[in-house]
PDB file of N, CA, C and O in Angstrom, chain B, residues numbered from 101:
ATOM      1  N   MET B 101     -14.204 -12.305  59.194  1.00  0.00           N
ATOM      2  CA  MET B 101     -12.803 -11.675  58.465  1.00  0.00           C
ATOM      3  C   MET B 101     -12.614 -10.312  57.906  1.00  0.00           C
ATOM      4  O   MET B 101     -12.746 -10.613  56.720  1.00  0.00           O
ATOM      5  N   VAL B 102     -12.458  -9.371  57.900  1.00  0.00           N
ATOM      6  CA  VAL B 102     -12.360  -8.562  56.886  1.00  0.00           C
ATOM      7  C   VAL B 102     -10.837  -8.073  56.828  1.00  0.00           C
ATOM      8  O   VAL B 102     -10.281  -7.683  57.854  1.00  0.00           O
ATOM      9  N   ILE B 103     -10.163  -8.109  55.557  1.00  0.00           N
ATOM     10  CA  ILE B 103      -8.558  -7.826  55.175  1.00  0.00           C
ATOM     11  C   ILE B 103      -8.941  -6.506  55.087  1.00  0.00           C
ATOM     12  O   ILE B 103     -10.072  -6.176  54.731  1.00  0.00           O
ATOM     13  N   THR B 104      -7.842  -5.524  55.468  1.00  0.00           N
ATOM     14  CA  THR B 104      -7.891  -4.200  55.016  1.00  0.00           C
ATOM     15  C   THR B 104      -6.035  -3.747  54.638  1.00  0.00           C
ATOM     16  O   THR B 104      -4.973  -4.130  55.128  1.00  0.00           O
ATOM     17  N   LEU B 105      -6.362  -2.843  53.624  1.00  0.00           N
ATOM     18  CA  LEU B 105      -4.967  -2.720  52.534  1.00  0.00           C
ATOM     19  C   LEU B 105      -5.140  -1.415  53.065  1.00  0.00           C
ATOM     20  O   LEU B 105      -6.273  -0.934  53.064  1.00  0.00           O
ATOM     21  N   ALA B 106      -4.213  -0.796  53.503  1.00  0.00           N
ATOM     22  CA  ALA B 106      -3.479   1.005  53.442  1.00  0.00           C
ATOM     23  C   ALA B 106      -2.175   1.468  53.110  1.00  0.00           C
ATOM     24  O   ALA B 106      -0.973   1.322  53.337  1.00  0.00           O
ATOM     25  N   ALA B 107      -2.906   2.012  52.547  1.00  0.00           N
ATOM     26  CA  ALA B 107      -1.271   2.952  51.979  1.00  0.00           C
ATOM     27  C   ALA B 107      -0.873   3.986  53.211  1.00  0.00           C
ATOM     28  O   ALA B 107      -1.499   5.029  53.404  1.00  0.00           O
ATOM     29  N   ALA B 108       0.260   3.558  54.027  1.00  0.00           N
ATOM     30  CA  ALA B 108       0.795   4.581  54.821  1.00  0.00           C
ATOM     31  C   ALA B 108       1.850   5.217  54.037  1.00  0.00           C
ATOM     32  O   ALA B 108       2.304   4.616  53.063  1.00  0.00           O
ATOM     33  N   ALA B 109       2.257   6.294  54.340  1.00  0.00           N
ATOM     34  CA  ALA B 109       3.751   7.286  54.056  1.00  0.00           C
ATOM     35  C   ALA B 109       4.588   6.401  53.749  1.00  0.00           C
ATOM     36  O   ALA B 109       5.119   5.749  54.648  1.00  0.00           O
ATOM     37  N   GLY B 110       4.968   6.125  52.110  1.00  0.00           N
ATOM     38  CA  GLY B 110       6.278   5.311  51.833  1.00  0.00           C
ATOM     39  C   GLY B 110       5.967   3.864  52.039  1.00  0.00           C
ATOM     40  O   GLY B 110       6.864   3.109  51.662  1.00  0.00           O
ATOM     41  N   GLY B 111       4.869   3.283  52.568  1.00  0.00           N
ATOM     42  CA  GLY B 111       4.837   2.277  52.390  1.00  0.00           C
ATOM     43  C   GLY B 111       3.301   1.276  52.406  1.00  0.00           C
ATOM     44  O   GLY B 111       2.225   1.867  52.508  1.00  0.00           O
ATOM     45  N   LEU B 112       3.333   0.167  52.326  1.00  0.00           N
ATOM     46  CA  LEU B 112       2.143  -0.859  52.227  1.00  0.00           C
ATOM     47  C   LEU B 112       1.537  -1.470  53.507  1.00  0.00           C
ATOM     48  O   LEU B 112       2.298  -2.270  54.052  1.00  0.00           O
ATOM     49  N   ALA B 113       0.509  -1.310  54.036  1.00  0.00           N
ATOM     50  CA  ALA B 113       0.069  -1.975  55.697  1.00  0.00           C
ATOM     51  C   ALA B 113      -0.903  -2.516  55.161  1.00  0.00           C
ATOM     52  O   ALA B 113      -1.583  -2.078  54.233  1.00  0.00           O
ATOM     53  N   LEU B 114      -1.094  -4.303  56.194  1.00  0.00           N
ATOM     54  CA  LEU B 114      -2.083  -5.012  55.905  1.00  0.00           C
ATOM     55  C   LEU B 114      -2.961  -5.401  57.246  1.00  0.00           C
ATOM     56  O   LEU B 114      -2.342  -6.219  57.927  1.00  0.00           O
ATOM     57  N   GLY B 115      -3.740  -5.177  57.590  1.00  0.00           N
ATOM     58  CA  GLY B 115      -4.217  -5.942  58.687  1.00  0.00           C
ATOM     59  C   GLY B 115      -5.114  -6.654  58.560  1.00  0.00           C
ATOM     60  O   GLY B 115      -5.550  -6.995  57.460  1.00  0.00           O
ATOM     61  N   PHE B 116      -5.458  -6.931  59.390  1.00  0.00           N
ATOM     62  CA  PHE B 116      -7.013  -8.400  59.690  1.00  0.00           C
ATOM     63  C   PHE B 116      -7.724  -7.891  60.887  1.00  0.00           C
ATOM     64  O   PHE B 116      -7.200  -7.412  61.893  1.00  0.00           O
ATOM     65  N   GLY B 117      -9.425  -8.114  60.564  1.00  0.00           N
ATOM     66  CA  GLY B 117      -9.798  -7.905  61.986  1.00  0.00           C
ATOM     67  C   GLY B 117     -11.476  -7.954  61.193  1.00  0.00           C
ATOM     68  O   GLY B 117     -11.525  -8.151  59.979  1.00  0.00           O
ATOM     69  N   THR B 118     -12.585  -7.788  61.880  1.00  0.00           N
ATOM     70  CA  THR B 118     -13.601  -8.182  61.753  1.00  0.00           C
ATOM     71  C   THR B 118     -14.491  -6.901  61.270  1.00  0.00           C
ATOM     72  O   THR B 118     -14.008  -5.780  61.435  1.00  0.00           O
ATOM     73  N   GLY B 119     -15.774  -7.042  60.681  1.00  0.00           N
ATOM     74  CA  GLY B 119     -16.566  -5.731  60.419  1.00  0.00           C
ATOM     75  C   GLY B 119     -17.850  -6.415  59.598  1.00  0.00           C
ATOM     76  O   GLY B 119     -18.046  -7.576  59.239  1.00  0.00           O
ATOM     77  N   ALA B 120     -18.368  -5.617  59.505  1.00  0.00           N
ATOM     78  CA  ALA B 120     -19.667  -6.374  58.888  1.00  0.00           C
ATOM     79  C   ALA B 120     -20.209  -5.451  57.413  1.00  0.00           C
ATOM     80  O   ALA B 120     -21.301  -5.721  56.913  1.00  0.00           O
ATOM     81  N   THR B 121     -19.753  -4.898  57.111  1.00  0.00           N
ATOM     82  CA  THR B 121     -19.165  -3.928  55.307  1.00  0.00           C
ATOM     83  C   THR B 121     -18.307  -4.128  54.951  1.00  0.00           C
ATOM     84  O   THR B 121     -17.418  -4.658  55.618  1.00  0.00           O
ATOM     85  N   ALA B 122     -18.167  -3.700  53.417  1.00  0.00           N
ATOM     86  CA  ALA B 122     -16.978  -3.899  52.756  1.00  0.00           C
ATOM     87  C   ALA B 122     -16.985  -2.315  51.961  1.00  0.00           C
ATOM     88  O   ALA B 122     -17.475  -2.054  50.862  1.00  0.00           O
ATOM     89  N   VAL B 123     -16.105  -1.165  53.132  1.00  0.00           N
ATOM     90  CA  VAL B 123     -16.043   0.169  52.731  1.00  0.00           C
ATOM     91  C   VAL B 123     -14.804   0.569  52.015  1.00  0.00           C
ATOM     92  O   VAL B 123     -13.677   0.326  52.447  1.00  0.00           O
ATOM     93  N   ARG B 124     -15.070   1.226  50.844  1.00  0.00           N
ATOM     94  CA  ARG B 124     -13.562   1.592  49.989  1.00  0.00           C
ATOM     95  C   ARG B 124     -13.491   3.325  50.408  1.00  0.00           C
ATOM     96  O   ARG B 124     -14.510   4.014  50.367  1.00  0.00           O
ATOM     97  N   TYR B 125     -12.420   3.771  50.725  1.00  0.00           N
ATOM     98  CA  TYR B 125     -12.311   5.085  51.289  1.00  0.00           C
ATOM     99  C   TYR B 125     -10.692   5.610  49.636  1.00  0.00           C
ATOM    100  O   TYR B 125      -9.468   5.704  49.547  1.00  0.00           O
ATOM    101  N   ALA B 126     -11.910   5.761  48.780  1.00  0.00           N
ATOM    102  CA  ALA B 126     -10.708   6.694  47.599  1.00  0.00           C
ATOM    103  C   ALA B 126      -9.659   7.113  48.231  1.00  0.00           C
ATOM    104  O   ALA B 126      -8.494   6.728  48.127  1.00  0.00           O
ATOM    105  N   GLN B 127     -10.252   8.163  49.094  1.00  0.00           N
ATOM    106  CA  GLN B 127      -9.683   9.719  49.160  1.00  0.00           C
ATOM    107  C   GLN B 127      -8.259   9.389  49.599  1.00  0.00           C
ATOM    108  O   GLN B 127      -7.268   9.880  49.059  1.00  0.00           O
ATOM    109  N   ASN B 128      -8.216   8.336  50.833  1.00  0.00           N
ATOM    110  CA  ASN B 128      -7.119   8.099  51.451  1.00  0.00           C
ATOM    111  C   ASN B 128      -6.383   6.363  51.108  1.00  0.00           C
ATOM    112  O   ASN B 128      -5.612   5.751  51.847  1.00  0.00           O
ATOM    113  N   LYS B 129      -6.906   5.937  49.844  1.00  0.00           N
ATOM    114  CA  LYS B 129      -6.657   4.726  49.487  1.00  0.00           C
ATOM    115  C   LYS B 129      -6.598   3.833  50.345  1.00  0.00           C
ATOM    116  O   LYS B 129      -5.476   3.329  50.386  1.00  0.00           O
ATOM    117  N   LYS B 130      -7.383   3.369  51.123  1.00  0.00           N
ATOM    118  CA  LYS B 130      -8.079   2.499  52.023  1.00  0.00           C
ATOM    119  C   LYS B 130      -8.701   1.570  51.282  1.00  0.00           C
ATOM    120  O   LYS B 130      -9.159   2.164  50.306  1.00  0.00           O
ATOM    121  N   ILE B 131      -8.921   0.606  51.235  1.00  0.00           N
ATOM    122  CA  ILE B 131      -9.656  -0.858  51.088  1.00  0.00           C
ATOM    123  C   ILE B 131     -10.201  -1.531  51.612  1.00  0.00           C
ATOM    124  O   ILE B 131      -9.483  -2.515  51.788  1.00  0.00           O
ATOM    125  N   THR B 132     -11.385  -1.704  52.153  1.00  0.00           N
ATOM    126  CA  THR B 132     -11.393  -3.403  52.933  1.00  0.00           C
ATOM    127  C   THR B 132     -12.071  -3.836  51.826  1.00  0.00           C
ATOM    128  O   THR B 132     -12.762  -3.326  50.945  1.00  0.00           O
ATOM    129  N   ILE B 133     -11.426  -5.603  52.310  1.00  0.00           N
ATOM    130  CA  ILE B 133     -12.319  -6.643  51.825  1.00  0.00           C
ATOM    131  C   ILE B 133     -12.689  -6.917  52.253  1.00  0.00           C
ATOM    132  O   ILE B 133     -12.264  -7.081  53.397  1.00  0.00           O
ATOM    133  N   HIS B 134     -14.200  -7.394  51.819  1.00  0.00           N
ATOM    134  CA  HIS B 134     -14.984  -7.943  52.617  1.00  0.00           C
ATOM    135  C   HIS B 134     -15.298  -9.630  52.616  1.00  0.00           C
ATOM    136  O   HIS B 134     -14.785  -9.726  51.501  1.00  0.00           O
ATOM    137  N   PRO B 135     -15.555 -10.526  52.808  1.00  0.00           N
ATOM    138  CA  PRO B 135     -15.468 -12.024  52.075  1.00  0.00           C
ATOM    139  C   PRO B 135     -16.988 -12.143  51.641  1.00  0.00           C
ATOM    140  O   PRO B 135     -17.228 -12.846  50.659  1.00  0.00           O
ATOM    141  N   ALA B 136     -18.095 -11.474  52.335  1.00  0.00           N
ATOM    142  CA  ALA B 136     -19.351 -11.986  51.441  1.00  0.00           C
ATOM    143  C   ALA B 136     -19.225 -11.494  50.305  1.00  0.00           C
ATOM    144  O   ALA B 136     -20.233 -11.894  49.723  1.00  0.00           O
ATOM    145  N   LYS B 137     -18.415 -10.640  49.319  1.00  0.00           N
ATOM    146  CA  LYS B 137     -18.198  -9.696  48.447  1.00  0.00           C
ATOM    147  C   LYS B 137     -18.222 -10.691  47.661  1.00  0.00           C
ATOM    148  O   LYS B 137     -18.836 -10.328  46.658  1.00  0.00           O
ATOM    149  N   GLY B 138     -17.824 -11.974  47.538  1.00  0.00           N
ATOM    150  CA  GLY B 138     -17.118 -13.017  46.902  1.00  0.00           C
ATOM    151  C   GLY B 138     -15.747 -13.293  46.660  1.00  0.00           C
ATOM    152  O   GLY B 138     -15.178 -12.402  47.290  1.00  0.00           O
ATOM    153  N   ALA B 139     -14.998 -13.899  46.199  1.00  0.00           N
ATOM    154  CA  ALA B 139     -13.697 -14.400  46.534  1.00  0.00           C
ATOM    155  C   ALA B 139     -13.196 -13.389  45.292  1.00  0.00           C
ATOM    156  O   ALA B 139     -12.483 -12.386  45.309  1.00  0.00           O
ATOM    157  N   THR B 140     -13.866 -14.075  44.235  1.00  0.00           N
ATOM    158  CA  THR B 140     -13.307 -13.385  42.540  1.00  0.00           C
ATOM    159  C   THR B 140     -12.951 -11.790  42.734  1.00  0.00           C
ATOM    160  O   THR B 140     -11.955 -11.129  42.440  1.00  0.00           O
ATOM    161  N   GLN B 141     -14.262 -11.450  43.388  1.00  0.00           N
ATOM    162  CA  GLN B 141     -14.126  -9.406  43.303  1.00  0.00           C
ATOM    163  C   GLN B 141     -13.011  -9.327  44.611  1.00  0.00           C
ATOM    164  O   GLN B 141     -11.885  -8.885  44.385  1.00  0.00           O
ATOM    165  N   SER B 142     -13.374  -9.758  45.923  1.00  0.00           N
ATOM    166  CA  SER B 142     -12.264  -9.917  46.658  1.00  0.00           C
ATOM    167  C   SER B 142     -10.549  -9.485  46.090  1.00  0.00           C
ATOM    168  O   SER B 142      -9.753  -8.636  46.492  1.00  0.00           O
ATOM    169  N   ILE B 143     -10.471 -10.614  44.882  1.00  0.00           N
ATOM    170  CA  ILE B 143      -9.403 -10.609  44.812  1.00  0.00           C
ATOM    171  C   ILE B 143      -8.976  -9.687  44.089  1.00  0.00           C
ATOM    172  O   ILE B 143      -8.101  -8.891  44.429  1.00  0.00           O
ATOM    173  N   PHE B 144      -9.765  -9.713  42.630  1.00  0.00           N
ATOM    174  CA  PHE B 144      -9.898  -8.164  41.586  1.00  0.00           C
ATOM    175  C   PHE B 144      -9.348  -6.783  42.676  1.00  0.00           C
ATOM    176  O   PHE B 144      -8.580  -5.930  42.232  1.00  0.00           O
ATOM    177  N   ASP B 145      -9.816  -6.739  43.976  1.00  0.00           N
ATOM    178  CA  ASP B 145     -10.022  -5.120  44.770  1.00  0.00           C
ATOM    179  C   ASP B 145      -8.189  -5.530  44.879  1.00  0.00           C
ATOM    180  O   ASP B 145      -7.155  -4.940  44.566  1.00  0.00           O
ATOM    181  N   ALA B 146      -8.431  -6.483  45.325  1.00  0.00           N
ATOM    182  CA  ALA B 146      -6.884  -6.426  45.947  1.00  0.00           C
ATOM    183  C   ALA B 146      -5.440  -6.273  44.909  1.00  0.00           C
ATOM    184  O   ALA B 146      -4.257  -6.015  45.134  1.00  0.00           O
ATOM    185  N   CYS B 147      -6.125  -6.535  43.865  1.00  0.00           N
ATOM    186  CA  CYS B 147      -5.302  -6.629  42.626  1.00  0.00           C
ATOM    187  C   CYS B 147      -4.582  -5.340  42.032  1.00  0.00           C
ATOM    188  O   CYS B 147      -3.405  -5.081  41.781  1.00  0.00           O
ATOM    189  N   VAL B 148      -6.136  -4.430  41.874  1.00  0.00           N
ATOM    190  CA  VAL B 148      -6.604  -3.060  41.894  1.00  0.00           C
ATOM    191  C   VAL B 148      -5.841  -2.183  42.611  1.00  0.00           C
ATOM    192  O   VAL B 148      -5.465  -1.116  42.126  1.00  0.00           O
ATOM    193  N   TYR B 149      -5.560  -2.557  43.795  1.00  0.00           N
ATOM    194  CA  TYR B 149      -5.068  -1.773  44.886  1.00  0.00           C
ATOM    195  C   TYR B 149      -3.665  -1.648  44.821  1.00  0.00           C
ATOM    196  O   TYR B 149      -2.993  -0.617  44.807  1.00  0.00           O
ATOM    197  N   ALA B 150      -3.207  -3.154  44.775  1.00  0.00           N
ATOM    198  CA  ALA B 150      -1.763  -3.143  44.334  1.00  0.00           C
ATOM    199  C   ALA B 150      -0.904  -2.429  42.955  1.00  0.00           C
ATOM    200  O   ALA B 150       0.134  -1.788  42.789  1.00  0.00           O
ATOM    201  N   LEU B 151      -1.899  -2.908  42.203  1.00  0.00           N
ATOM    202  CA  LEU B 151      -1.629  -1.419  41.175  1.00  0.00           C
ATOM    203  C   LEU B 151      -1.619  -0.201  41.237  1.00  0.00           C
ATOM    204  O   LEU B 151      -0.698   0.369  40.651  1.00  0.00           O
ATOM    205  N   LEU B 152      -2.758   0.716  42.052  1.00  0.00           N
ATOM    206  CA  LEU B 152      -2.153   1.800  42.679  1.00  0.00           C
ATOM    207  C   LEU B 152      -1.228   2.218  43.731  1.00  0.00           C
ATOM    208  O   LEU B 152      -0.884   3.378  43.957  1.00  0.00           O
ATOM    209  N   ALA B 153      -0.871   1.204  44.330  1.00  0.00           N
ATOM    210  CA  ALA B 153       0.261   1.297  45.217  1.00  0.00           C
ATOM    211  C   ALA B 153       1.162   1.260  44.706  1.00  0.00           C
ATOM    212  O   ALA B 153       1.711   2.284  45.114  1.00  0.00           O
ATOM    213  N   ILE B 154       2.079   0.626  43.777  1.00  0.00           N
ATOM    214  CA  ILE B 154       2.680   0.499  42.727  1.00  0.00           C
ATOM    215  C   ILE B 154       2.696   1.883  42.071  1.00  0.00           C
ATOM    216  O   ILE B 154       3.627   2.678  42.197  1.00  0.00           O
ATOM    217  N   ALA B 155       1.346   2.151  41.207  1.00  0.00           N
ATOM    218  CA  ALA B 155       1.668   3.359  40.608  1.00  0.00           C
ATOM    219  C   ALA B 155       1.995   4.752  41.412  1.00  0.00           C
ATOM    220  O   ALA B 155       2.530   5.709  40.854  1.00  0.00           O
ATOM    221  N   ASP B 156       1.624   4.746  42.730  1.00  0.00           N
ATOM    222  CA  ASP B 156       2.010   5.851  43.953  1.00  0.00           C
ATOM    223  C   ASP B 156       3.179   5.532  43.754  1.00  0.00           C
ATOM    224  O   ASP B 156       3.749   6.453  43.170  1.00  0.00           O
ATOM    225  N   LYS B 157       3.977   4.504  43.986  1.00  0.00           N
ATOM    226  CA  LYS B 157       5.266   4.501  45.046  1.00  0.00           C
ATOM    227  C   LYS B 157       6.355   5.153  43.504  1.00  0.00           C
ATOM    228  O   LYS B 157       7.341   5.877  43.643  1.00  0.00           O
ATOM    229  N   LEU B 158       5.843   4.674  42.225  1.00  0.00           N
ATOM    230  CA  LEU B 158       6.711   4.876  41.259  1.00  0.00           C
ATOM    231  C   LEU B 158       6.247   6.213  40.891  1.00  0.00           C
ATOM    232  O   LEU B 158       6.710   5.218  40.335  1.00  0.00           O
ATOM    233  N   GLY B 159       5.897   7.215  40.640  1.00  0.00           N
ATOM    234  CA  GLY B 159       4.766   8.807  40.518  1.00  0.00           C
ATOM    235  C   GLY B 159       4.393   8.203  39.196  1.00  0.00           C
ATOM    236  O   GLY B 159       5.071   8.641  38.266  1.00  0.00           O
ATOM    237  N   ILE B 160       3.626   7.444  38.923  1.00  0.00           N
ATOM    238  CA  ILE B 160       3.183   7.258  37.541  1.00  0.00           C
ATOM    239  C   ILE B 160       1.957   6.891  37.513  1.00  0.00           C
ATOM    240  O   ILE B 160       1.680   6.477  38.638  1.00  0.00           O
ATOM    241  N   SER B 161       1.008   6.817  36.775  1.00  0.00           N
ATOM    242  CA  SER B 161      -0.544   6.939  36.442  1.00  0.00           C
ATOM    243  C   SER B 161      -0.906   5.158  36.657  1.00  0.00           C
ATOM    244  O   SER B 161      -0.035   4.384  36.260  1.00  0.00           O
ATOM    245  N   TYR B 162      -1.904   4.697  37.144  1.00  0.00           N
ATOM    246  CA  TYR B 162      -2.416   3.365  37.305  1.00  0.00           C
ATOM    247  C   TYR B 162      -2.157   2.918  36.059  1.00  0.00           C
ATOM    248  O   TYR B 162      -1.293   2.061  35.875  1.00  0.00           O
ATOM    249  N   GLU B 163      -2.887   3.453  35.041  1.00  0.00           N
ATOM    250  CA  GLU B 163      -2.794   2.766  33.835  1.00  0.00           C
ATOM    251  C   GLU B 163      -1.873   2.651  33.087  1.00  0.00           C
ATOM    252  O   GLU B 163      -2.088   1.766  32.259  1.00  0.00           O
ATOM    253  N   ALA B 164      -0.239   3.486  32.900  1.00  0.00           N
ATOM    254  CA  ALA B 164       0.945   3.224  32.989  1.00  0.00           C
ATOM    255  C   ALA B 164       1.567   2.287  33.284  1.00  0.00           C
ATOM    256  O   ALA B 164       2.574   1.770  32.801  1.00  0.00           O
ATOM    257  N   VAL B 165       0.571   1.920  34.607  1.00  0.00           N
ATOM    258  CA  VAL B 165       1.416   0.461  35.634  1.00  0.00           C
ATOM    259  C   VAL B 165       0.864  -0.710  34.650  1.00  0.00           C
ATOM    260  O   VAL B 165       1.619  -1.589  34.236  1.00  0.00           O
ATOM    261  N   ASN B 166      -0.724  -0.643  34.256  1.00  0.00           N
ATOM    262  CA  ASN B 166      -1.334  -1.498  33.422  1.00  0.00           C
ATOM    263  C   ASN B 166      -0.446  -1.957  32.198  1.00  0.00           C
ATOM    264  O   ASN B 166       0.522  -2.718  32.200  1.00  0.00           O
ATOM    265  N   VAL B 167      -0.828  -1.527  31.533  1.00  0.00           N
ATOM    266  CA  VAL B 167       0.288  -1.789  30.472  1.00  0.00           C
ATOM    267  C   VAL B 167       1.113  -1.807  30.589  1.00  0.00           C
ATOM    268  O   VAL B 167       1.381  -2.006  29.404  1.00  0.00           O
ATOM    269  N   ALA B 168       2.426  -1.762  31.238  1.00  0.00           N
ATOM    270  CA  ALA B 168       3.400  -1.706  31.619  1.00  0.00           C
ATOM    271  C   ALA B 168       3.345  -3.317  31.823  1.00  0.00           C
ATOM    272  O   ALA B 168       4.031  -4.174  31.266  1.00  0.00           O
ATOM    273  N   LEU B 169       2.096  -3.496  33.005  1.00  0.00           N
ATOM    274  CA  LEU B 169       2.421  -5.134  33.567  1.00  0.00           C
ATOM    275  C   LEU B 169       1.643  -5.922  32.059  1.00  0.00           C
ATOM    276  O   LEU B 169       2.334  -6.633  31.329  1.00  0.00           O
ATOM    277  N   PHE B 170       0.400  -5.707  31.810  1.00  0.00           N
ATOM    278  CA  PHE B 170      -0.237  -6.668  30.889  1.00  0.00           C
ATOM    279  C   PHE B 170       0.191  -6.377  29.204  1.00  0.00           C
ATOM    280  O   PHE B 170      -0.440  -6.999  28.349  1.00  0.00           O
ATOM    281  N   CYS B 171       1.044  -5.623  28.876  1.00  0.00           N
ATOM    282  CA  CYS B 171       0.654  -5.274  27.588  1.00  0.00           C
ATOM    283  C   CYS B 171       2.389  -5.557  26.927  1.00  0.00           C
ATOM    284  O   CYS B 171       2.545  -5.822  25.735  1.00  0.00           O
ATOM    285  N   ILE B 172       3.567  -5.450  27.888  1.00  0.00           N
ATOM    286  CA  ILE B 172       4.607  -5.620  27.886  1.00  0.00           C
ATOM    287  C   ILE B 172       5.314  -7.096  28.590  1.00  0.00           C
ATOM    288  O   ILE B 172       5.716  -8.049  27.921  1.00  0.00           O
ATOM    289  N   LEU B 173       5.337  -7.014  29.840  1.00  0.00           N
ATOM    290  CA  LEU B 173       5.816  -7.596  30.834  1.00  0.00           C
ATOM    291  C   LEU B 173       5.836  -8.791  30.578  1.00  0.00           C
ATOM    292  O   LEU B 173       6.756  -9.541  30.251  1.00  0.00           O
ATOM    293  N   TRP B 174       4.222  -9.024  30.824  1.00  0.00           N
ATOM    294  CA  TRP B 174       3.273 -10.406  30.411  1.00  0.00           C
ATOM    295  C   TRP B 174       3.416 -11.426  29.340  1.00  0.00           C
ATOM    296  O   TRP B 174       3.735 -12.604  29.507  1.00  0.00           O
ATOM    297  N   PRO B 175       3.061 -10.654  27.896  1.00  0.00           N
ATOM    298  CA  PRO B 175       3.885 -10.956  26.679  1.00  0.00           C
ATOM    299  C   PRO B 175       4.718 -11.102  26.541  1.00  0.00           C
ATOM    300  O   PRO B 175       4.781 -11.471  25.369  1.00  0.00           O
ATOM    301  N   LEU B 176       5.961 -11.092  27.078  1.00  0.00           N
ATOM    302  CA  LEU B 176       7.495 -11.268  27.100  1.00  0.00           C
ATOM    303  C   LEU B 176       7.581 -12.036  28.189  1.00  0.00           C
ATOM    304  O   LEU B 176       8.286 -12.927  27.715  1.00  0.00           O
ATOM    305  N   LEU B 177       7.443 -12.267  28.985  1.00  0.00           N
ATOM    306  CA  LEU B 177       7.396 -13.437  29.460  1.00  0.00           C
ATOM    307  C   LEU B 177       6.411 -14.480  29.162  1.00  0.00           C
ATOM    308  O   LEU B 177       6.602 -15.370  29.990  1.00  0.00           O
ATOM    309  N   THR B 178       5.717 -14.712  28.598  1.00  0.00           N
ATOM    310  CA  THR B 178       4.876 -15.548  27.684  1.00  0.00           C
ATOM    311  C   THR B 178       5.697 -16.213  26.573  1.00  0.00           C
ATOM    312  O   THR B 178       5.547 -17.374  26.191  1.00  0.00           O
ATOM    313  N   LEU B 179       6.532 -15.376  26.130  1.00  0.00           N
ATOM    314  CA  LEU B 179       7.305 -15.749  24.983  1.00  0.00           C
ATOM    315  C   LEU B 179       8.561 -15.754  25.252  1.00  0.00           C
ATOM    316  O   LEU B 179       9.284 -15.439  24.307  1.00  0.00           O
ATOM    317  N   GLY B 180       9.017 -15.981  26.133  1.00  0.00           N
ATOM    318  CA  GLY B 180      10.357 -16.658  27.311  1.00  0.00           C
ATOM    319  C   GLY B 180       9.706 -17.788  27.344  1.00  0.00           C
ATOM    320  O   GLY B 180      10.327 -18.389  26.468  1.00  0.00           O
ATOM    321  N   LEU B 181       9.173 -18.277  27.590  1.00  0.00           N
ATOM    322  CA  LEU B 181       8.780 -19.288  28.547  1.00  0.00           C
ATOM    323  C   LEU B 181       8.249 -20.143  27.405  1.00  0.00           C
ATOM    324  O   LEU B 181       8.345 -21.363  27.541  1.00  0.00           O
ATOM    325  N   MET B 182       7.841 -19.779  26.580  1.00  0.00           N
ATOM    326  CA  MET B 182       7.353 -20.709  25.258  1.00  0.00           C
ATOM    327  C   MET B 182       8.924 -21.300  24.233  1.00  0.00           C
ATOM    328  O   MET B 182       9.265 -22.349  23.685  1.00  0.00           O
ATOM    329  N   VAL B 183       9.468 -20.015  24.406  1.00  0.00           N
ATOM    330  CA  VAL B 183      11.333 -20.313  23.772  1.00  0.00           C
ATOM    331  C   VAL B 183      11.514 -21.597  24.364  1.00  0.00           C
ATOM    332  O   VAL B 183      11.668 -22.686  23.810  1.00  0.00           O
ATOM    333  N   THR B 184      11.459 -21.210  25.957  1.00  0.00           N
ATOM    334  CA  THR B 184      12.105 -22.369  26.692  1.00  0.00           C
ATOM    335  C   THR B 184      11.569 -23.828  26.728  1.00  0.00           C
ATOM    336  O   THR B 184      12.017 -24.950  26.965  1.00  0.00           O
ATOM    337  N   ILE B 185      10.607 -23.363  26.442  1.00  0.00           N
ATOM    338  CA  ILE B 185       9.510 -24.718  26.228  1.00  0.00           C
ATOM    339  C   ILE B 185      10.136 -25.599  25.044  1.00  0.00           C
ATOM    340  O   ILE B 185      10.475 -26.777  25.158  1.00  0.00           O
ATOM    341  N   ILE B 186      10.229 -24.802  23.871  1.00  0.00           N
ATOM    342  CA  ILE B 186      10.166 -24.862  22.250  1.00  0.00           C
ATOM    343  C   ILE B 186      12.424 -25.735  22.553  1.00  0.00           C
ATOM    344  O   ILE B 186      12.764 -26.814  22.068  1.00  0.00           O
ATOM    345  N   ILE B 187      13.134 -25.055  23.182  1.00  0.00           N
ATOM    346  CA  ILE B 187      14.048 -25.512  23.551  1.00  0.00           C
ATOM    347  C   ILE B 187      14.487 -26.542  23.829  1.00  0.00           C
ATOM    348  O   ILE B 187      15.388 -27.229  23.347  1.00  0.00           O
ATOM    349  N   LEU B 188      13.423 -26.725  25.137  1.00  0.00           N
ATOM    350  CA  LEU B 188      13.860 -28.254  25.724  1.00  0.00           C
ATOM    351  C   LEU B 188      12.648 -29.219  25.550  1.00  0.00           C
ATOM    352  O   LEU B 188      12.166 -29.897  26.457  1.00  0.00           O
ATOM    353  N   VAL B 189      12.102 -29.175  23.880  1.00  0.00           N
ATOM    354  CA  VAL B 189      11.540 -30.630  23.588  1.00  0.00           C
ATOM    355  C   VAL B 189      12.136 -30.455  22.523  1.00  0.00           C
ATOM    356  O   VAL B 189      12.127 -31.333  21.660  1.00  0.00           O
TER     357      VAL B 189
END
């Protein structure tokens, strides 16, 4: 089974089908994820695509979304959870 993610005008489409190869279409922002590539690579490709779709939707770069998520939001969430654990213990 092949999972296909495609960006439509203003939206995100997810489709399922069959196919023999994994194909990327960077020009039209379409990524096909094939199980033969391995689960880790497929998950990574899907996450990168999600970041690209968010960047496109917000009108900012992929790098800006990446920095906001992994350098700002994730550390704030981790600190918040640590404070919550310390308060509860």
